[in-house]
C-alpha positions, 0 to 999 in steps of 0.5 A: 485465485486461479482455476480452470473452471469458475463462476462469476456472479454479479449480484445487482439490485434487480438481477443476478448475472452468472457466467460459467467460464472455462480456461484453455491456455490463454483463452477461455470459453463461456460454457454456461450462463443465466440471469435470475431476476430479483423481484423489486422491493423498495424496502431494504429489509425485504431484500435478503429474503428476495435475494435468497429466493433468486439464489436458490433458483440459480443453484438449483438450476445449475448445480454449482458443486465444487466449482469456484465462485467469484462475486462482485461488490458494487463500486458505490460502496467502494472507497477509492484512493490514489497516492505515490510512494517514494522508490523503495525496496519491494520488501517494504512496499506492502508495509508502506502501503499499509501505513498510507492506508491508515491515513487514507481510509476514514475507518479503522483498518480492522473494520474494512477489507482493502487491497491495492494495485500498482500502476506506472507513472507518466514520467520516468521517475521510479516512484511507486504509484498505488490504487487503493480500494477498501470496503467496509466489512459490513458491506461484504457480509451480505455476500459472505452470508449468501455464499455460506447459506448456499455452500458456494466455494467462494475464492474471490470478491472483486469491485465491479469497476475492477471487473469492468476494467478486466473485461475491456482490457482482455477484450480490446487491450486499449493503449490510451485513456479509455472511459467505460460507462455501464448502465445498470438498474440503479446506477451507471458505473463510470470507470476510466482506465489508463494502462494499469491505472483505474479511476471510478465512481457511481452515477445515480442515474440509469435504467430505473430512473427512466422507468420511473419517469415513464411510470409517473408520466403515463400513470402505469404500474412499474412493470408496465413502464419497464416493458414500455421502455424495453419496447420503445422501437415497437411502440407507435408512441416512440417519439412521445416516449423519447421526449418524456425521457429526454430530460433524464438523458440530459441529466445523465450526460451532464453528470458524465461530463462533470465527472470527466471534468473532475478526472481531467483536473485530477489527472492534469488534463489527460484526454479520454480518447475512447468510450465503451458503452455497456448495459441495456439502457444504452441500447435504447433508441437515440440513447447513445446519440443523446449522450454523445451530443452532450459529451464530446470528449471522445467517440462512443462505441456500444459494445455489441458482442465478444471479441476474444472470449468464446461461446461454447456450442451449448450456449443459446446464442440468441438468448446470449445476444439479448442478455450480453449488455449486462454480463460484462461484470460477470465476465470480468469476474470469471477472467479474474478467477481464471487468472487471465485478468490484468488487475488481481485485487481481491477483497475476500476476507483473510479468514475466508481465504484461509478456509478456501485453502483448508478446503483445498487441503481436504480435497487433496487429502481425500484424493491421497486417501483414495490413492492409498486405498487403491495401493493397499488393494493392489498390494493384497492381490499382487504382494509377491510382485510388489516387494521391489516396488515397496522397497523403492517407495520406502527409499523415496519416502526416506529421501522425502523425509530428509528433504523435509528436514532440510527444508525445515532447517532452511526455513528456520534459518530464513525466518530467523532475521525476520524479527530484526528486519521488522524492527529495522523497517518499523524504525525506517518508517518512523523517519517519514514522521521526522519531516520538519522535526530535525530543524526544530531540534537544531534550533532548540539546541543551538539556541540554548541559554545559560542561567543568566539568559545569554546564549551558550554558543557564540563569541560571548561564551567562547564556546562554538558548535563544530558539528551537530548530528541528529537522526533516527537513522543509523550513523552508517549504511553498512552493518559495521561502524567505521573504525574511527567512529567505533573508537570514539563512540565505543566507550559511550554509555549512552550510545551503548544504551541505544544500540545493541552490542556486537562482538567485540563486546565494546562495539555497537551495531547502529542497525540494531536497536536495543530491545527495550526501545523497539519499535520506537527508536529515539532520535540520536543527537551527537553535539560536537564543538570546542571551548576557547581557552582563556589565558591558558585556563583549562578549568574555565573551559571545563566549567563552561562545559559543565554549564552546558551539560546542566542545561542540556539535562534540564531540557524536557526532551532529554528527560526520558523514561528509560532506565540509565539514559542520560546526557553524556559528555565526552572530552579528552583530558589532554586538551586544550590543543596547542597550535603555532602561528607563523608571522612573516614581515613584509615591506610597504610594497608587499615584498618579504623583508630580507634578514640582511640590509644588503641581501646576497644574491639568491638569499633564502627568504626570512624565517617567520616568527613563531607564536605558540597559542593555546586554542580550545578544548574539543567536546562531544555530547551524546544523548537521545532526544524524545519530545513529550509533545510529539504525537507520532511517538508512542511511549512504551507500555507501562506495566500495570501495578500489581494489585494486592489481594 
């Protein structure tokens, strides 16, 4: 959204504030400005017509042409949220923010325009802190309609509090926690900036409330009361007027103090060290003093003029100084349009962004067409001299075509793995839903019971669990399975139903889910254990395993809807495993008994008695776990039945 010249338009409730800014390196100048009043109307139905009339006056006076425009949307209609994400690769941050946005925004995402900014944490963690701002599309439509009606080249829509942040950051670059209060006609924007962190809300007390108080007290029309407010210092009744508006100022101070208290509680007591005041209301006599007396959090400073932004020689400085207090948002918009702002958050709809890009393409196409016509004209007059030049152009064109072909090939190669990576990212995203579920699965499996109601695992059944693996994540972090696991799992049909086969044909890649399971990767369970052999009776052990197999298959979580999915038992028919027990004889004092009554010096210790045992049959169960009551898992779509005609 960067340009060398840009208009910033702050469309408020009572006026349109417009500045035209030009960039030169890292500096910028204001080359034009204007303020067009929007005649007052309490009826919202009359606002579009009055706003359209004000905008027509602006564009007729200043001729916007193809100059880019950035518009502001009031902070009062913006939803603001902050949250923290765990450390993650950059490629996954947007996907994680989008997932969090679905939880934080109380509307469907297709009904809002949203964006986010990242900011640093106060500690040394690598967590990702995010500020999310969202606006309903219906609130943005007024700006889009206005832009279309007057052929504005709209390149951005920014929240007014973000524009205030960008203005103060560019002008003063504060290092500590800073408060901005901007008193408009119908509300006061409360904005806290802490490095790249922003917090804001709208306080519904400002210039309009002060004017209404004077209107009711002195029984004069609204316009007369507004003039009385603006000329308090010249009025012989100044003390009386200040006494009348003092309760309103106290209410404003109380709201500001309450909002500061809420921010400090939310930010764990971070103290605001400075406050900048903007808006005509804060220039009223004793206004800042009243507010400072109530809010003692930080020293207040009225922003009197510009520090870094310059005024072009053509600007009427006297008029500018009178109107400057209300221009901060418009200047912040211009800074964002010139790519000089700290925060870049843009709420312009994606469709409009595409239209802007197409318009730019049309401009460049027109320029290219003009250049082509000039080249043809030159060729007509200088054909004999241009032969060598055309040959060179032809060579360059061929080279360009070859480069385009190489670029397309590189692009195809680059985007080929995107689908697989998208599946993997969606799969990892599901892991966040599994908090607490793994323990539930452990308990469900370890506490299974047989038909007699007794636990299947334990001393009573002579069957024991040696390992229980439950995860939606891959078995390994590498893209290939370790050889020992490959040998054990490669022949498992269930493992092959979950993961995609790779070369050699009997190997499976746990980083790639079978296509029919995307993007809902199931929980993979590998239950390992052993059955103790009784009296060398292997058949009894296998019977116990069959009972366990029947119980596991009957669980609702294993009754999957995917074809050829089942609970699979894997064991080695060469078992049970035999091992030796070595038994030594000891005397009462703990010494080894010698094999002879009178042992010879340096005699070797006695050989142990060797007892052979048949111990256990190892087993492995491999199956998918899909809880039908899990609301986080969306079942695959079932094809609609074919309707016979």
